[in-house]
Residue, then its C-alpha position, 0 to 999 in steps of 0.5 A: m523565493i527571490l527573482i530579479k529580472g533586468l535590474c538596473k540602478s542608477f544614481g544620477s549619471l552613475e550606473v551602479l547595477k546593469n541588467i541583473d538577472l538572478r534567481v534564489a531558490e527557497g532555502e538557498k544560501l547565496t553569497i555575493i562577493g566582489p570589489s568595493g564599489s561593484g554594486k553589491s550593497t545596492l543589489i541587496r538594498c534593492i532586494n530589501g526595498l531600500e532602493s528602487p530599481t531604475e529599470g527591471c523588477v524584484i519579485i519576492n515569493g511571487e509578489e513584485l516589489t512596487h512603490s506601493s507594495r514594497t514595504y508590505i512585501v519586505r516586512k512579510y518575507c525579509a529581515m536584514v542585518f546591516q554593516q553597522f549594527n543599527l541598534y537603538p541606543h536608548m533601548t535595552v537588548l530585549q527592547n531592540i529585539t522585541l520592537a518589530p514583533i510587537k509593533l509590526q507583527k502585533k505580538s504580545k510583549r510576553e510572546a515577543a520576549e519568549i521569541a527574543y530569549e530563544y534567539l538570544d540563546m542561539v547567539g549566546l547572549r541571553d545574559k545581555a538582555q537588559a544591557y544597552p548596546a553601548t556596553l557591548s562589544g562590536g561582535q556582541q552588537q552584531r550578534i544581537a542584530i542577527a537575533r533581532a532579524l531572526a525574531t521576526r521569523q522571516k523566510i529570507l535573511l539578508f546580510d550586507e557585509p555583517t563583519s566589515a565594521l568589526d575588529p578582526e578578533m570579533v569577526q569569527e564569533v559573528l561568522d559562527v552564528m551565521i554558519r549555524l543559521s546556514h544549516q537551517d533549510s527553512i531560511t533563505m540567506v543572501v550574504v554580501t561578504h568579503e569573508m572568502g572562507f565563509a563563502r566557501q563553507v556555507a554557500d550553495r552558490v557564489i556570485f562575483l559582481d564587478n562594475g554592476v554586472i554578474i561576472e561569474e556564478a558557480e558552486p563554491e568548489e568550482f568557483f574557488e578552484q576553477p574560476k572561468n572568467e579572467r576578472t574573477i581569477t585576478f580578484l581571487s588571486k589578490i584576495l586569497r594570497 
């Protein structure tokens, strides 16, 4: 579903991603972990067309992201949940969720609302449909952001550290929604996260990124129990204390 070949990304003289090769199969749940500044968010933003590679390419379901095609391809296949919730403050929850289906996918207001309520039920927030984002907790806002992404019914869901802006007590309510999503074989998930328990529980594969390079990748049990690279071992020893 996602193929990345020789991906490099620089900002001026700062080389953030260095020759990344990566395949993500349809329906796979991939988690990307690593220290701050390792290039995780830049990698997922390249997949979503928010950043253009300096070198290399990103191919989504056989279609290469180019300057002219990336908006079309990303809208066709991908939805993203950001660190910050990025909800429109002047719109109700329902309006936030139905905006893309109506404007981009040309669905009727009635059809878009039916879809919105379906996913509000999934995240447990149907009763907040007419509320404004400012009246909701951080955890509730992020669950709404997930419902918004789901309402586009795309095949690929991208998550960029979706719990990093939340108070600790609100983290689990968002992770619980993501865990339920991971059971759906039709959805391909790529998740940048610092939540090691989540990565261990839901991932088909874990990637450790450091200094713009994929240092190690493996299935969760092997990755967490028998890491092979010394840098991975050091990182996990600090995170899993």
